[in-house]
KEKE-3310 file (N, C-alpha, C; in steps of 0.2 Angstrom, whole numbers, plus 5000, padded with zeros to 4 digits):
npx = (5059:5065:5056:5061:5065:5079:5093:5108:5122:5134:5135:5142:5155:5170:5166:5152:5147:5149:5141:5128:5128:5127:5115:5106:5107:5102:5089:5083:5073:5069:5079:5087:5097:5109:5118:5133:5131:5117:5114:5122:5131:5138:5131:5120:5106:5102:5103:5094:5082:5081:5080:5068:5059:5061:5061:5069:5070:5081:5099:5114:5129:5141:5147:5161:5176:5190:5207:5225:5241:5248:5237:5230:5240:5242:5230:5223:5213:5203:5199:5195:5185:5175:5172:5168:5157:5149:5146:5140:5129:5121:5119:5112:5101:5095:5091:5081:5072:5067:5073:5075:5086:5104:5119:5135:5150:5167:5185:5200:5210:5207:5213:5226:5242:5253:5246:5243:5245:5235:5223:5211:5194:5192:5204:5202:5206:5216:5229:5240:5236:5240:5250:5249:5236:5227:5217:5207:5204:5200:5187:5181:5180:5172:5160:5157:5156:5145:5134:5134:5130:5118:5111:5111:5104:5092:5087:5090:5095:5108:5122:5140:5154:5171:5181:5195:5209:5203:5199:5195:5182:5178:5187:5198:5210:5218:5233:5236:5227:5224:5223:5236:5236:5228:5235:5248:5244:5241:5253:5262:5256:5257:5271:5273:5266:5273:5286:5296:5298:5300:5296:5293:5290:5282:5291:5299:5294:5292:5281:5266:5251:5234:5221:5205:5193:5182:5169:5167:5167:5155:5146:5147:5142:5129:5124:5126:5117:5105:5104:5109:5109:5112:5115:5120:5132:5139:5149:5156:5162:5176:5181:5188:5200:5209:5221:5238:5251:5268:5271:5280:5279:5266:5268:5275:5266:5256:5263:5265:5253:5250:5260:5257:5254:5265:5277:5291:5296:5302:5300:5307:5308:5309:5312:5307:5313:5312:5299:5285:5281:5270:5258:5266:5261:5245:5234:5218:5209:5198:5190:5178:5169:5169:5162:5150:5145:5151:5164:5178:5180:5187:5202:5218:5226:5216:5207:5215:5218:5205:5203:5212:5207:5196:5202:5208:5197:5190:5199:5212:5213:5211)
npy = (5925:5921:5916:5913:5916:5923:5923:5931:5930:5940:5949:5960:5957:5950:5937:5937:5948:5945:5934:5940:5948:5938:5932:5942:5944:5932:5933:5933:5941:5943:5945:5945:5955:5959:5971:5970:5979:5979:5965:5954:5941:5932:5932:5922:5923:5935:5930:5919:5926:5934:5924:5918:5928:5932:5920:5914:5905:5900:5900:5908:5906:5916:5924:5928:5929:5934:5933:5935:5926:5934:5940:5929:5922:5932:5934:5922:5917:5926:5922:5909:5909:5919:5913:5900:5904:5911:5901:5890:5897:5902:5890:5882:5890:5890:5877:5876:5885:5880:5881:5878:5875:5877:5885:5882:5890:5886:5884:5880:5879:5869:5857:5845:5851:5845:5838:5825:5830:5833:5840:5829:5827:5817:5818:5826:5829:5820:5822:5834:5851:5866:5877:5891:5895:5887:5889:5896:5886:5875:5880:5881:5867:5862:5868:5862:5849:5850:5854:5841:5832:5837:5836:5822:5818:5826:5828:5839:5850:5854:5861:5860:5869:5870:5882:5887:5899:5915:5929:5946:5958:5969:5965:5964:5976:5980:5981:5975:5965:5958:5945:5936:5939:5952:5960:5960:5967:5980:5983:5983:5993:6005:6005:6009:6021:6029:6029:6022:6009:5996:5982:5973:5956:5943:5928:5916:5915:5902:5893:5885:5891:5891:5900:5907:5917:5928:5930:5918:5909:5913:5910:5896:5892:5896:5889:5876:5876:5878:5867:5855:5843:5841:5827:5823:5830:5825:5825:5837:5848:5852:5868:5875:5882:5872:5875:5880:5891:5897:5908:5917:5917:5922:5935:5941:5941:5949:5961:5963:5966:5978:5987:5988:6000:6006:6001:6002:6003:5994:5983:5979:5965:5960:5947:5943:5932:5930:5929:5919:5905:5898:5885:5873:5869:5870:5863:5860:5846:5845:5837:5831:5841:5845:5833:5836:5846:5858:5870:5881:5897:5909:5915:5917:5929:5937:5939:5945:5958:5963:5963:5973:5984:5986:5989:6001:6009:6008:6008:6014:6028:6029)
npz = (5774:5790:5804:5817:5834:5839:5850:5851:5860:5865:5855:5850:5849:5839:5834:5837:5831:5817:5816:5818:5806:5797:5800:5798:5784:5780:5782:5794:5806:5819:5830:5845:5857:5869:5878:5889:5899:5900:5902:5912:5909:5917:5929:5937:5941:5933:5920:5920:5922:5911:5901:5904:5902:5888:5881:5869:5853:5847:5851:5850:5857:5858:5867:5877:5888:5881:5874:5871:5872:5882:5890:5894:5902:5912:5918:5923:5933:5931:5918:5918:5928:5923:5910:5913:5920:5911:5901:5909:5914:5903:5895:5904:5907:5894:5892:5903:5899:5887:5875:5858:5850:5851:5849:5853:5855:5855:5857:5849:5858:5867:5865:5868:5872:5865:5855:5842:5825:5810:5821:5828:5832:5842:5850:5861:5878:5879:5883:5892:5894:5885:5895:5896:5892:5899:5908:5901:5892:5900:5904:5892:5888:5898:5895:5883:5887:5895:5886:5879:5889:5893:5881:5881:5893:5894:5881:5873:5860:5857:5850:5847:5842:5838:5834:5825:5826:5825:5814:5808:5803:5816:5826:5840:5843:5853:5861:5873:5875:5864:5851:5841:5827:5825:5833:5826:5815:5820:5825:5814:5807:5815:5815:5802:5800:5810:5805:5809:5805:5810:5820:5835:5839:5849:5855:5844:5831:5826:5829:5822:5815:5812:5803:5802:5793:5800:5794:5787:5797:5803:5793:5793:5806:5806:5795:5800:5811:5804:5796:5802:5816:5834:5835:5823:5823:5834:5849:5847:5833:5823:5817:5805:5793:5788:5783:5787:5793:5798:5812:5809:5795:5794:5799:5789:5779:5784:5785:5772:5767:5775:5771:5758:5750:5751:5743:5742:5754:5768:5782:5797:5807:5823:5834:5850:5860:5873:5877:5877:5866:5865:5861:5850:5838:5829:5821:5814:5811:5798:5792:5796:5797:5783:5779:5783:5775:5773:5770:5771:5763:5761:5757:5766:5762:5756:5767:5776:5770:5770:5784:5788:5781:5789:5802:5798:5797:5809:5820:5819:5822:5835)
capx = (5060:5065:5053:5063:5067:5086:5097:5115:5125:5141:5134:5147:5162:5172:5161:5145:5145:5149:5134:5123:5127:5125:5108:5102:5107:5098:5082:5081:5071:5068:5085:5088:5104:5109:5125:5135:5128:5110:5114:5129:5130:5141:5126:5114:5099:5100:5102:5088:5076:5081:5077:5061:5055:5061:5060:5071:5069:5088:5104:5121:5133:5147:5150:5167:5182:5196:5214:5231:5245:5249:5231:5228:5245:5242:5223:5220:5207:5197:5197:5192:5179:5170:5170:5164:5150:5145:5144:5135:5122:5117:5117:5107:5095:5092:5087:5076:5067:5064:5076:5075:5093:5109:5126:5140:5157:5173:5191:5205:5215:5205:5216:5232:5248:5257:5241:5245:5242:5230:5220:5204:5189:5193:5210:5201:5207:5221:5235:5240:5234:5245:5249:5247:5229:5224:5211:5202:5203:5196:5181:5177:5179:5166:5154:5156:5153:5138:5130:5134:5126:5111:5108:5110:5099:5086:5085:5091:5098:5114:5128:5146:5159:5178:5184:5202:5210:5198:5201:5191:5179:5176:5192:5201:5217:5221:5239:5236:5222:5222:5227:5242:5235:5226:5241:5252:5241:5242:5261:5265:5253:5260:5278:5273:5264:5278:5292:5301:5298:5302:5292:5295:5285:5284:5293:5304:5291:5292:5274:5262:5244:5228:5217:5199:5190:5176:5163:5167:5165:5147:5142:5147:5138:5122:5123:5125:5111:5099:5104:5112:5107:5118:5116:5125:5139:5143:5151:5157:5165:5181:5179:5194:5202:5213:5228:5242:5258:5271:5270:5285:5276:5260:5270:5277:5260:5253:5268:5264:5246:5250:5264:5255:5254:5272:5281:5298:5298:5303:5299:5311:5305:5313:5309:5308:5313:5311:5292:5283:5279:5263:5258:5270:5257:5238:5230:5212:5207:5191:5186:5171:5165:5168:5157:5143:5143:5154:5171:5180:5180:5191:5210:5221:5228:5210:5205:5220:5216:5198:5204:5216:5202:5192:5207:5209:5191:5187:5204:5218:5213:5210)
capy = (5928:5916:5919:5911:5921:5921:5927:5931:5932:5943:5952:5966:5954:5948:5932:5938:5953:5942:5930:5945:5950:5932:5930:5947:5943:5926:5935:5933:5948:5943:5944:5948:5956:5963:5973:5968:5983:5977:5958:5951:5933:5929:5932:5917:5926:5939:5926:5915:5930:5936:5918:5917:5934:5932:5914:5913:5898:5898:5904:5908:5907:5919:5928:5925:5933:5931:5937:5932:5923:5938:5941:5922:5921:5936:5934:5915:5917:5929:5919:5903:5911:5922:5909:5895:5907:5912:5894:5887:5900:5902:5883:5879:5894:5888:5871:5878:5889:5877:5883:5873:5874:5881:5884:5884:5891:5885:5886:5875:5878:5864:5851:5844:5855:5841:5833:5824:5835:5838:5838:5826:5828:5812:5820:5830:5826:5814:5824:5840:5857:5872:5880:5898:5896:5881:5892:5897:5879:5871:5883:5879:5860:5862:5870:5856:5843:5852:5852:5834:5829:5840:5832:5815:5817:5830:5828:5845:5850:5859:5860:5864:5869:5872:5886:5889:5906:5919:5937:5949:5965:5970:5962:5968:5978:5983:5976:5972:5959:5955:5939:5937:5942:5959:5963:5961:5972:5986:5985:5985:6000:6010:6006:6012:6028:6033:6029:6017:6003:5990:5979:5967:5951:5938:5921:5915:5914:5895:5890:5885:5892:5891:5905:5907:5923:5928:5929:5911:5906:5914:5906:5889:5890:5897:5883:5870:5877:5877:5860:5849:5843:5839:5820:5823:5833:5821:5830:5844:5847:5857:5873:5879:5882:5867:5878:5883:5894:5899:5914:5921:5918:5926:5941:5943:5942:5955:5966:5965:5970:5985:5991:5987:6006:6009:5995:6004:6003:5988:5984:5974:5961:5957:5942:5943:5925:5929:5928:5912:5904:5895:5878:5873:5868:5869:5863:5856:5841:5848:5832:5830:5847:5844:5828:5839:5850:5865:5872:5888:5900:5915:5914:5922:5935:5941:5941:5950:5964:5965:5965:5979:5989:5987:5992:6008:6012:6008:6008:6018:6035:6029)
capz = (5781:5796:5810:5824:5839:5840:5855:5850:5866:5863:5848:5848:5848:5833:5832:5837:5825:5811:5816:5817:5799:5793:5801:5794:5777:5778:5783:5801:5808:5826:5833:5852:5859:5876:5880:5895:5904:5901:5905:5914:5908:5923:5934:5935:5941:5928:5914:5920:5921:5904:5897:5906:5899:5881:5878:5862:5850:5846:5855:5848:5862:5856:5872:5880:5889:5876:5874:5868:5877:5888:5894:5897:5907:5918:5922:5922:5937:5927:5912:5920:5931:5918:5905:5916:5922:5905:5898:5913:5915:5897:5893:5909:5906:5888:5894:5907:5895:5882:5869:5853:5847:5854:5846:5858:5851:5859:5854:5847:5863:5871:5863:5872:5869:5860:5851:5835:5820:5812:5827:5827:5838:5847:5853:5867:5884:5878:5886:5896:5890:5885:5902:5895:5891:5902:5912:5896:5889:5904:5904:5885:5888:5902:5891:5878:5891:5898:5880:5878:5894:5893:5876:5883:5899:5893:5874:5870:5853:5859:5846:5849:5837:5840:5829:5825:5827:5820:5813:5803:5805:5823:5830:5846:5841:5859:5862:5880:5876:5857:5848:5838:5821:5825:5836:5821:5811:5823:5826:5808:5805:5819:5813:5795:5801:5814:5801:5812:5800:5814:5825:5839:5840:5854:5853:5838:5824:5823:5829:5816:5817:5807:5804:5799:5793:5804:5790:5786:5804:5804:5788:5795:5812:5803:5791:5804:5814:5799:5792:5805:5823:5838:5834:5818:5825:5840:5855:5844:5827:5822:5812:5803:5786:5786:5781:5792:5792:5804:5814:5805:5788:5795:5800:5783:5775:5787:5783:5765:5767:5778:5767:5751:5747:5751:5741:5742:5761:5771:5789:5800:5812:5828:5838:5857:5862:5881:5877:5876:5859:5865:5858:5844:5831:5831:5814:5815:5805:5796:5787:5799:5795:5776:5778:5785:5769:5773:5770:5771:5756:5761:5757:5771:5759:5755:5773:5779:5767:5773:5791:5788:5780:5795:5806:5796:5797:5815:5825:5818:5824:5842)
cpx = (5060:5062:5055:5066:5074:5090:5104:5119:5132:5140:5139:5154:5164:5167:5154:5142:5144:5142:5128:5122:5125:5118:5104:5102:5103:5091:5079:5079:5070:5074:5086:5095:5103:5117:5127:5132:5120:5109:5121:5128:5133:5136:5120:5107:5097:5099:5096:5082:5076:5078:5070:5056:5055:5060:5062:5070:5076:5093:5111:5125:5140:5151:5156:5172:5187:5202:5219:5235:5246:5243:5230:5233:5244:5235:5220:5214:5201:5195:5193:5185:5173:5168:5166:5157:5146:5142:5139:5128:5118:5115:5111:5100:5091:5088:5081:5070:5064:5067:5077:5082:5098:5115:5131:5147:5162:5179:5196:5210:5213:5209:5223:5238:5252:5252:5244:5242:5241:5226:5212:5200:5190:5200:5208:5202:5212:5228:5235:5239:5240:5245:5247:5240:5225:5217:5205:5200:5198:5188:5177:5176:5173:5160:5152:5153:5146:5133:5129:5129:5119:5107:5106:5104:5092:5084:5086:5095:5103:5120:5134:5151:5166:5181:5192:5203:5206:5201:5196:5188:5177:5181:5195:5208:5221:5227:5239:5231:5221:5226:5232:5241:5233:5232:5246:5250:5242:5249:5264:5262:5256:5267:5278:5271:5270:5285:5297:5303:5302:5297:5295:5289:5287:5286:5298:5301:5290:5285:5270:5255:5240:5224:5210:5195:5183:5169:5162:5164:5157:5143:5142:5142:5131:5120:5122:5118:5104:5098:5106:5109:5113:5120:5120:5132:5143:5144:5152:5161:5170:5179:5185:5194:5205:5220:5232:5248:5261:5270:5274:5282:5270:5262:5272:5271:5256:5257:5266:5258:5246:5254:5263:5255:5260:5277:5288:5301:5298:5302:5303:5307:5310:5309:5311:5308:5312:5304:5290:5280:5272:5264:5262:5266:5250:5234:5224:5211:5199:5188:5179:5167:5164:5162:5150:5141:5146:5161:5173:5181:5185:5198:5213:5223:5222:5207:5209:5219:5210:5199:5208:5212:5198:5196:5207:5203:5189:5192:5210:5219:5212:5216)
cpy = (5922:5919:5917:5916:5919:5926:5926:5934:5934:5946:5957:5963:5952:5942:5934:5943:5950:5937:5935:5947:5944:5931:5936:5946:5937:5927:5934:5940:5948:5941:5948:5949:5960:5965:5970:5972:5981:5970:5956:5944:5929:5928:5927:5919:5930:5935:5922:5920:5932:5930:5917:5922:5933:5926:5913:5906:5896:5903:5903:5910:5910:5923:5924:5930:5930:5936:5932:5929:5927:5939:5934:5921:5925:5936:5927:5914:5920:5925:5913:5904:5914:5917:5903:5898:5908:5906:5891:5890:5900:5895:5881:5883:5892:5882:5872:5881:5886:5879:5877:5871:5879:5880:5887:5884:5891:5888:5880:5874:5872:5857:5851:5848:5851:5836:5832:5829:5831:5835:5835:5827:5823:5813:5824:5826:5820:5816:5831:5846:5862:5876:5888:5900:5890:5884:5893:5890:5875:5874:5881:5871:5859:5863:5865:5850:5844:5851:5845:5831:5831:5836:5825:5814:5821:5830:5834:5844:5855:5857:5863:5863:5872:5876:5886:5896:5910:5926:5939:5956:5964:5966:5967:5969:5981:5978:5973:5966:5956:5949:5941:5941:5950:5963:5965:5967:5979:5988:5987:5992:6005:6011:6010:6020:6032:6033:6025:6011:5997:5988:5973:5962:5946:5931:5921:5915:5907:5892:5890:5887:5892:5896:5905:5914:5923:5927:5922:5907:5907:5910:5899:5888:5891:5891:5877:5870:5876:5870:5854:5849:5840:5831:5819:5825:5829:5826:5837:5843:5853:5861:5877:5879:5876:5869:5881:5886:5895:5906:5919:5922:5923:5934:5945:5945:5948:5961:5968:5968:5977:5989:5991:5994:6010:6004:5996:6003:5996:5988:5978:5971:5958:5953:5942:5936:5924:5928:5921:5911:5901:5888:5878:5873:5867:5869:5858:5852:5843:5843:5831:5835:5847:5839:5831:5844:5857:5865:5879:5891:5906:5914:5919:5929:5940:5943:5946:5957:5967:5967:5972:5985:5991:5991:6000:6012:6013:6009:6013:6025:6035:6031)
cpz = (5786:5802:5817:5828:5841:5845:5853:5856:5864:5856:5846:5847:5840:5830:5832:5832:5819:5810:5815:5809:5795:5794:5797:5787:5775:5780:5790:5804:5816:5830:5840:5854:5866:5876:5887:5901:5906:5904:5906:5914:5913:5929:5933:5935:5936:5921:5914:5919:5914:5900:5898:5902:5891:5877:5871:5860:5849:5850:5851:5853:5860:5861:5876:5882:5885:5877:5872:5874:5883:5893:5898:5903:5913:5922:5921:5927:5934:5921:5913:5923:5927:5913:5907:5917:5916:5902:5902:5913:5909:5895:5897:5908:5899:5889:5898:5904:5889:5875:5864:5850:5849:5850:5851:5854:5856:5856:5853:5853:5868:5870:5867:5868:5864:5856:5844:5830:5813:5817:5826:5833:5844:5851:5860:5873:5884:5881:5889:5891:5890:5891:5901:5894:5894:5905:5907:5893:5893:5904:5897:5885:5893:5899:5886:5881:5893:5892:5879:5883:5895:5887:5877:5888:5897:5886:5871:5863:5853:5855:5848:5843:5840:5835:5830:5827:5822:5820:5808:5806:5813:5828:5835:5844:5847:5861:5868:5880:5869:5856:5844:5831:5821:5829:5831:5817:5814:5824:5819:5805:5808:5817:5806:5796:5805:5810:5804:5808:5804:5819:5829:5841:5845:5851:5847:5831:5822:5824:5823:5819:5810:5808:5799:5799:5796:5801:5788:5792:5804:5799:5790:5801:5810:5799:5795:5808:5810:5796:5796:5813:5827:5837:5828:5819:5830:5845:5852:5837:5826:5817:5810:5795:5783:5783:5786:5789:5798:5806:5810:5798:5789:5796:5794:5778:5778:5785:5776:5764:5769:5774:5759:5747:5748:5749:5741:5749:5763:5779:5793:5806:5817:5833:5845:5860:5870:5882:5875:5868:5859:5862:5851:5837:5833:5824:5816:5809:5804:5792:5790:5796:5787:5775:5779:5780:5769:5773:5769:5764:5756:5762:5762:5768:5758:5762:5777:5776:5769:5780:5792:5786:5786:5801:5805:5797:5804:5821:5824:5821:5832:5846)
residu = (MET:ASN:GLU:ALA:LYS:VAL:PHE:VAL:ALA:GLY:HIS:ARG:GLY:LEU:VAL:GLY:SER:ALA:VAL:MET:ARG:ARG:LEU:SER:SER:SER:GLY:TYR:LYS:ASN:ILE:ILE:THR:ARG:THR:HIS:ALA:GLN:LEU:ASP:LEU:SER:ARG:GLN:ALA:GLU:VAL:GLU:ALA:PHE:PHE:ARG:GLU:GLU:LYS:PRO:ASP:GLN:VAL:TYR:LEU:CYS:ALA:ALA:LYS:VAL:GLY:GLY:ILE:GLY:ALA:ASN:SER:THR:TYR:PRO:ALA:ASP:PHE:ILE:TYR:GLN:ASN:LEU:SER:ILE:GLY:MET:ASN:VAL:ILE:HIS:ALA:ALA:TYR:LYS:SER:GLY:VAL:LYS:LYS:LEU:MET:ASN:LEU:GLY:SER:SER:CYS:ILE:TYR:PRO:LYS:LEU:ALA:PRO:GLN:PRO:MET:LYS:GLU:GLU:TYR:LEU:LEU:THR:GLY:PRO:LEU:GLU:PRO:THR:ASN:GLU:ALA:TYR:ALA:VAL:ALA:LYS:ILE:ALA:ALA:ILE:ARG:LEU:CYS:LYS:HIS:TYR:ASN:ALA:GLN:TYR:GLY:THR:ASN:PHE:LEU:SER:VAL:MET:PRO:THR:ASN:LEU:TYR:GLY:PRO:GLY:ASP:ASN:TYR:ASP:LEU:GLN:GLY:SER:HIS:VAL:LEU:PRO:ALA:MET:ILE:ARG:LYS:PHE:HIS:GLU:ALA:LYS:ILE:SER:GLY:THR:ASP:SER:VAL:THR:LEU:TRP:GLY:ASP:GLY:SER:PRO:TYR:ARG:GLU:PHE:LEU:TYR:SER:GLU:ASP:LEU:ALA:ASP:ALA:VAL:VAL:PHE:LEU:MET:GLU:HIS:ARG:ASN:ALA:SER:GLU:LEU:GLY:GLU:PHE:VAL:ASN:LEU:GLY:SER:GLY:VAL:GLU:GLN:THR:ILE:ALA:GLN:LEU:ALA:HIS:ALA:VAL:CYS:ALA:VAL:VAL:TYR:ALA:ASP:ALA:PRO:LYS:ARG:GLN:CYS:ALA:ILE:HIS:TRP:ASP:THR:SER:LYS:PRO:ASN:GLY:THR:PRO:ARG:LYS:LEU:LEU:ASP:VAL:SER:LYS:LEU:ALA:SER:LEU:GLY:TRP:LYS:ALA:ARG:THR:ALA:LEU:GLU:THR:GLY:LEU:ALA:LYS:ALA:TYR:GLU:ASP:PHE:LEU:LYS:ASN:TRP:SER:GLU:ARG)
# end
């Protein structure tokens, strides 16, 4: 049993819930959580009061305002303000209260839109960001730099990882705010149930994307917290599968999973090219992560089947 007192910020989300399961399976018994109603992480006074009272040993910063291209494009002010506030408040309060180790989770959208592929950690800030998620990316870059400079000035042990696109149990399937993969799962499912057997997807299907199963992500961050220090990671480390496919290929893979119990039916895919594609390609170079002793284990097809099971269990009747 691990006796460390651990605060998981954002424990109800896709990432946070996976981290909770991973910590519990590893014998952590003293895990602290707060809902948004109990603790608003965008409010500095509330966050500092919480850290003074609870004094956690470790922090997993999984909380964030997240969404797909549509949400990021429509609400950029909300995305930059809320994510900046969450990152600054939690990281600073962790320093002030003497937290021994912190894991800051970012996003691969921090890289330039046209970064060389696969993207190495040193490509950060070498070119313009993708406009559709610039606000979110700027907030995540700020949190990375805050951890870096607190480590340098105050000797903290704050680690940062930059995950690729994530999916899995506890995902958000709301079409107004979800990412591409859960949105596809819901669209194909609704097409199957309604009998229309037709879906419309954004863009032209040509962008390449990499995906990582959320349980793999949780395994990686707990591994790094238990076995590595910020000095070994450097400013941050990429966290991905190292495997990519086009959005069109992903759509066909999701369709195959959703229609697995109806093999004689087919679903037509229509591409709405009036909608943005986003960044043309986002593949992470995960060689640094491999050198630290970790690599992904869950194949996309396996993860998609598990994600669809979760959708059927928790979302399909909403």
